[in-house]
PAROKE-724909 format. One line per field, with one value per residue (C-alpha): residue number from 1; residue in one letter; x, y, z. Coordinates in steps of 0.25 Angstrom, whole numbers, plus 5000, padded with zeros to 4 digits. Example, Ala and Ser with C-alpha at 12.3 -4.5 7.8 and 13.67 -1.06 7.14 Angstrom:
2
i	1 | 2
aa	a | s
x	5049 | 5055
y	4982 | 4996
z	5031 | 5029
END
This chain:
133
i	1 | 2 | 3 | 4 | 5 | 6 | 7 | 8 | 9 | 10 | 11 | 12 | 13 | 14 | 15 | 16 | 17 | 18 | 19 | 20 | 21 | 22 | 23 | 24 | 25 | 26 | 27 | 28 | 29 | 30 | 31 | 32 | 33 | 34 | 35 | 36 | 37 | 38 | 39 | 40 | 41 | 42 | 43 | 44 | 45 | 46 | 47 | 48 | 49 | 50 | 51 | 52 | 53 | 54 | 55 | 56 | 57 | 58 | 59 | 60 | 61 | 62 | 63 | 64 | 65 | 66 | 67 | 68 | 69 | 70 | 71 | 72 | 73 | 74 | 75 | 76 | 77 | 78 | 79 | 80 | 81 | 82 | 83 | 84 | 85 | 86 | 87 | 88 | 89 | 90 | 91 | 92 | 93 | 94 | 95 | 96 | 97 | 98 | 99 | 100 | 101 | 102 | 103 | 104 | 105 | 106 | 107 | 108 | 109 | 110 | 111 | 112 | 113 | 114 | 115 | 116 | 117 | 118 | 119 | 120 | 121 | 122 | 123 | 124 | 125 | 126 | 127 | 128 | 129 | 130 | 131 | 132 | 133
aa	m | k | q | d | l | i | l | p | t | f | q | l | l | i | e | s | e | e | s | d | e | l | d | e | y | w | q | k | q | c | c | l | l | y | n | a | i | n | r | n | i | m | e | g | s | i | e | p | l | s | c | e | p | k | k | g | e | r | a | g | i | i | t | i | f | s | a | l | l | a | s | g | l | s | v | k | t | f | e | q | v | f | e | l | i | k | v | w | l | d | c | r | p | k | a | k | v | v | m | k | f | p | n | g | n | m | i | e | i | s | g | v | s | g | f | s | k | s | e | i | l | n | l | f | e | k | s | l | q | a | k | e | s
x	5000 | 5005 | 5008 | 5002 | 4989 | 4976 | 4967 | 4953 | 4941 | 4939 | 4932 | 4938 | 4926 | 4929 | 4923 | 4923 | 4918 | 4917 | 4909 | 4897 | 4901 | 4892 | 4898 | 4904 | 4917 | 4919 | 4916 | 4928 | 4936 | 4933 | 4935 | 4949 | 4952 | 4946 | 4955 | 4967 | 4966 | 4962 | 4973 | 4984 | 4981 | 4988 | 4980 | 4965 | 4955 | 4946 | 4932 | 4922 | 4910 | 4898 | 4888 | 4874 | 4870 | 4860 | 4846 | 4841 | 4855 | 4860 | 4876 | 4877 | 4887 | 4898 | 4901 | 4900 | 4907 | 4914 | 4920 | 4930 | 4931 | 4946 | 4950 | 4961 | 4971 | 4986 | 4992 | 5000 | 4989 | 4980 | 4992 | 4991 | 4977 | 4979 | 4989 | 4979 | 4968 | 4978 | 4983 | 4968 | 4964 | 4975 | 4968 | 4954 | 4955 | 4940 | 4940 | 4943 | 4944 | 4939 | 4945 | 4934 | 4942 | 4934 | 4932 | 4924 | 4935 | 4937 | 4949 | 4947 | 4959 | 4957 | 4969 | 4968 | 4967 | 4982 | 4982 | 4995 | 4996 | 5001 | 4990 | 4980 | 4986 | 4987 | 4972 | 4968 | 4977 | 4969 | 4955 | 4960 | 4964 | 4951 | 4944 | 4951 | 4948
y	5001 | 5014 | 5023 | 5035 | 5028 | 5035 | 5024 | 5024 | 5027 | 5016 | 5015 | 5011 | 5005 | 5007 | 4996 | 4991 | 4979 | 4987 | 4999 | 5003 | 5011 | 5023 | 5023 | 5035 | 5029 | 5021 | 5035 | 5040 | 5028 | 5029 | 5045 | 5041 | 5032 | 5043 | 5055 | 5047 | 5043 | 5058 | 5064 | 5055 | 5054 | 5065 | 5061 | 5056 | 5057 | 5049 | 5051 | 5046 | 5039 | 5042 | 5032 | 5035 | 5033 | 5021 | 5026 | 5035 | 5038 | 5051 | 5053 | 5069 | 5076 | 5067 | 5058 | 5044 | 5035 | 5021 | 5021 | 5030 | 5034 | 5036 | 5041 | 5047 | 5039 | 5035 | 5022 | 5029 | 5035 | 5022 | 5015 | 5027 | 5024 | 5009 | 5012 | 5022 | 5012 | 5001 | 5010 | 5014 | 4999 | 4997 | 5004 | 4998 | 4982 | 4980 | 4989 | 4987 | 4995 | 4990 | 4995 | 4995 | 4996 | 5002 | 4988 | 4985 | 4976 | 4978 | 4975 | 4976 | 4982 | 4978 | 4976 | 4962 | 4961 | 4963 | 4969 | 4976 | 4990 | 4982 | 4973 | 4984 | 4990 | 4978 | 4975 | 4990 | 4988 | 4976 | 4983 | 4994 | 4984 | 4977 | 4990 | 4992 | 4980
z	5000 | 4996 | 5008 | 5001 | 4998 | 5003 | 5008 | 5005 | 5016 | 5027 | 5040 | 5055 | 5062 | 5078 | 5086 | 5101 | 5108 | 5121 | 5116 | 5106 | 5096 | 5102 | 5116 | 5121 | 5124 | 5112 | 5103 | 5111 | 5107 | 5092 | 5094 | 5099 | 5087 | 5077 | 5083 | 5085 | 5070 | 5064 | 5073 | 5067 | 5052 | 5043 | 5031 | 5027 | 5036 | 5048 | 5051 | 5061 | 5055 | 5063 | 5069 | 5073 | 5088 | 5091 | 5090 | 5102 | 5106 | 5104 | 5099 | 5101 | 5093 | 5094 | 5082 | 5086 | 5077 | 5077 | 5063 | 5056 | 5042 | 5036 | 5023 | 5016 | 5023 | 5019 | 5021 | 5031 | 5039 | 5038 | 5046 | 5056 | 5057 | 5060 | 5071 | 5078 | 5079 | 5084 | 5094 | 5098 | 5098 | 5108 | 5119 | 5114 | 5115 | 5112 | 5100 | 5085 | 5073 | 5060 | 5046 | 5035 | 5022 | 5009 | 5003 | 5016 | 5022 | 5037 | 5046 | 5062 | 5070 | 5085 | 5095 | 5092 | 5076 | 5076 | 5062 | 5058 | 5051 | 5038 | 5038 | 5040 | 5028 | 5020 | 5023 | 5020 | 5006 | 5002 | 5005 | 4996 | 4985 | 4986 | 4984 | 4971 | 4965
END
């Protein structure tokens, strides 16, 4: 994969076995990951995808999300995002982040998944090749 290649849009789905996605604690954890990534990427963008509150619940003015949409990232920036996810997961053993690639393939990253940065990049590259064919 070329280092200057700009990657297509992909999603990061943030999940936990311990918390509901609308739980205040979990929303703070999602914000921590989003802020860490947003502050540390030099190119491209990452934005939260809002989710709706359950029927009868009020969400207030704070954006509620458990998914992030990344676009315009280079391979180098993608590597940074992966490293930030791994650090975030180290402190949250019951959490996982699912990378959803443009062709619909998904990879779960958790404290126990054991994917290396090179494996994730290879899987992402294969996802791009499958989309082009």
